[in-house]
Backbone bond lengths (Angstrom), bond angles and torsions (degrees), N, CA, C in turn:
res aa  C-N    CA-C-N  psi(-1)  N-CA   C-N-CA  omega(-1)  CA-C   N-CA-C  phi
1 M - - - 1.363 - - 1.470 111.34 -
2 R 1.377 113.90 152.17 1.417 116.16 179.74 1.530 112.47 -76.55
3 K 1.284 120.47 146.50 1.443 120.04 -172.01 1.577 106.80 -70.37
4 A 1.240 120.89 -31.47 1.491 126.15 -179.50 1.570 107.06 -59.86
5 F 1.289 115.61 -47.87 1.512 123.47 -179.19 1.531 107.97 -60.78
6 I 1.258 116.45 -45.03 1.542 120.45 -179.29 1.519 107.79 -65.65
7 A 1.311 120.11 -44.15 1.480 120.20 -177.98 1.541 108.63 -68.30
8 Q 1.279 121.12 -34.20 1.517 121.79 172.86 1.475 110.77 -58.58
9 C 1.317 114.00 -50.89 1.496 118.31 -176.15 1.569 110.77 -64.43
10 E 1.234 117.37 -29.66 1.523 120.53 175.49 1.531 114.22 -68.23
11 Q 1.385 115.71 -22.26 1.365 122.02 -176.34 1.628 112.29 -90.71
12 E 1.263 110.41 -14.62 1.527 114.07 -176.66 1.495 111.08 -77.52
13 A 1.307 118.70 133.68 1.458 131.87 -170.84 1.558 103.94 -86.70
14 L 1.363 123.02 57.04 1.382 124.45 178.48 1.516 113.68 -55.24
15 H 1.274 114.03 -35.60 1.579 116.98 -179.99 1.386 112.53 -64.68
16 R 1.260 123.13 -9.91 1.466 126.95 179.03 1.504 114.72 -100.57
17 S 1.358 116.98 -0.87 1.424 120.97 -173.89 1.477 112.67 -69.38
18 G 1.327 119.22 -25.18 1.409 120.70 -174.81 1.451 117.44 72.29
19 M 1.317 114.16 19.30 1.425 119.60 -171.81 1.634 105.91 -123.80
20 I 1.360 110.46 150.47 1.530 112.27 171.41 1.575 102.39 -124.59
21 H 1.307 116.50 148.37 1.470 122.64 -178.64 1.616 105.93 -54.08
22 P 1.260 114.23 140.85 1.538 118.91 -176.36 1.623 109.23 -65.73
23 H 1.280 120.49 -16.92 1.419 120.64 -179.00 1.651 110.70 -100.81
24 G 1.255 117.81 23.35 1.452 122.30 178.86 1.480 117.14 -159.45
25 A 1.238 117.50 170.73 1.518 126.02 177.42 1.514 103.67 -128.62
26 L 1.410 109.00 167.67 1.474 119.52 179.98 1.454 117.30 -129.38
27 L 1.300 119.25 131.69 1.428 127.21 170.62 1.433 111.73 -119.41
28 I 1.214 122.11 133.56 1.583 124.43 175.06 1.506 105.26 -117.93
29 C 1.399 114.28 133.05 1.353 121.06 -174.11 1.551 111.24 -124.47
30 T 1.333 117.33 158.46 1.558 117.33 171.23 1.550 103.39 -81.37
31 A 1.385 111.64 -178.70 1.431 120.93 -178.07 1.537 112.59 -63.75
32 D 1.367 115.72 -27.63 1.519 120.64 176.11 1.517 110.61 -91.70
33 L 1.289 118.52 21.09 1.474 127.42 172.17 1.665 110.12 60.17
34 R 1.282 115.45 46.37 1.412 122.73 173.14 1.510 106.60 -105.93
35 V 1.356 118.53 127.23 1.453 125.75 179.52 1.488 113.53 -63.25
36 T 1.347 118.86 126.71 1.422 123.76 -179.36 1.538 111.37 -116.33
37 H 1.375 114.22 -25.89 1.542 119.24 -177.10 1.473 104.67 -147.75
38 A 1.382 115.03 145.09 1.378 123.11 177.11 1.527 111.91 -143.81
39 S 1.298 120.80 138.18 1.445 120.27 -175.69 1.543 109.77 -77.34
40 A 1.279 111.37 155.37 1.489 119.30 -178.01 1.500 113.96 -57.47
41 N 1.344 115.87 -29.42 1.423 116.75 -173.76 1.540 113.45 -93.62
42 L 1.382 117.23 15.81 1.473 120.56 -171.29 1.588 106.51 -70.14
43 A 1.282 116.58 -29.38 1.543 114.25 178.45 1.521 112.96 -65.28
44 D 1.296 116.11 -22.36 1.483 119.96 176.96 1.539 111.80 -62.52
45 Y 1.285 114.80 -30.75 1.537 120.88 -179.28 1.477 114.45 -98.68
46 T 1.395 115.32 -30.65 1.431 117.99 -175.63 1.452 121.87 -112.53
47 G 1.325 115.53 -13.52 1.483 123.88 -176.31 1.482 111.91 76.89
48 R 1.361 123.39 6.87 1.396 126.29 -179.16 1.533 107.29 -117.39
49 P 1.285 121.55 137.94 1.503 119.11 -177.34 1.540 102.62 -76.50
50 P 1.364 108.60 155.59 1.473 118.01 179.20 1.465 118.65 -49.43
51 V 1.333 117.55 -38.90 1.502 122.40 179.07 1.399 110.62 -64.90
52 A 1.251 121.93 -27.78 1.567 126.45 -177.93 1.598 108.95 -63.36
53 W 1.341 113.17 -32.63 1.435 118.23 -178.34 1.469 116.83 -81.14
54 L 1.290 115.80 -23.17 1.599 119.45 -175.09 1.441 109.69 -63.12
55 G 1.286 111.69 131.70 1.521 123.79 176.36 1.487 115.90 81.36
56 Q 1.377 116.75 -10.25 1.454 124.21 -176.28 1.546 111.85 -85.14
57 P 1.282 116.30 152.58 1.450 119.91 171.65 1.461 113.09 -65.59
58 L 1.280 120.05 142.53 1.390 122.95 176.77 1.555 109.84 -59.69
59 P 1.288 121.52 128.86 1.434 125.12 177.24 1.552 115.31 -48.70
60 D 1.251 122.04 141.22 1.346 124.05 -178.52 1.604 121.36 -42.95
61 E 1.365 107.70 -39.49 1.491 120.11 -179.65 1.484 107.56 -64.21
62 L 1.312 119.70 -43.02 1.481 122.22 -177.19 1.435 109.34 -78.09
63 A 1.249 122.06 -36.59 1.537 127.89 176.20 1.501 110.13 -60.18
64 R 1.387 114.27 -37.47 1.613 114.51 174.81 1.455 110.51 -65.91
65 L 1.341 113.83 -41.60 1.527 117.72 -179.68 1.612 109.91 -59.44
66 N 1.350 110.53 -46.14 1.444 117.59 -179.66 1.543 111.51 -57.35
67 A 1.217 117.88 -40.45 1.522 122.99 -176.81 1.483 108.13 -71.06
68 M 1.397 119.62 -15.91 1.515 119.06 178.99 1.582 107.10 -85.37
69 L 1.233 122.74 -15.56 1.473 124.30 -174.19 1.498 110.33 -70.22
70 P 1.315 118.05 138.79 1.471 118.62 -179.47 1.487 112.70 -76.43
71 G 1.366 118.42 148.03 1.446 119.09 -177.08 1.430 121.55 71.30
72 E 1.218 114.15 -171.58 1.493 119.17 175.93 1.490 111.22 -81.93
73 V 1.409 115.80 139.18 1.403 118.04 -178.54 1.608 103.61 -127.36
């Protein structure tokens, strides 16, 4: 890839787009794995509305996946 293209991508504020890829959902957790944010489409993947996740501990299955990720998350 061209360096200019990569530099341009690094400057884009994608975290401010307010959008999630259509093939996924988003959960944001605290360091102790308590859910603080959930995307509106989370129910499409879990069967539970986003509001049901807020303030709850991350389910064991997802916590195990989190533990497998490299580095700090």
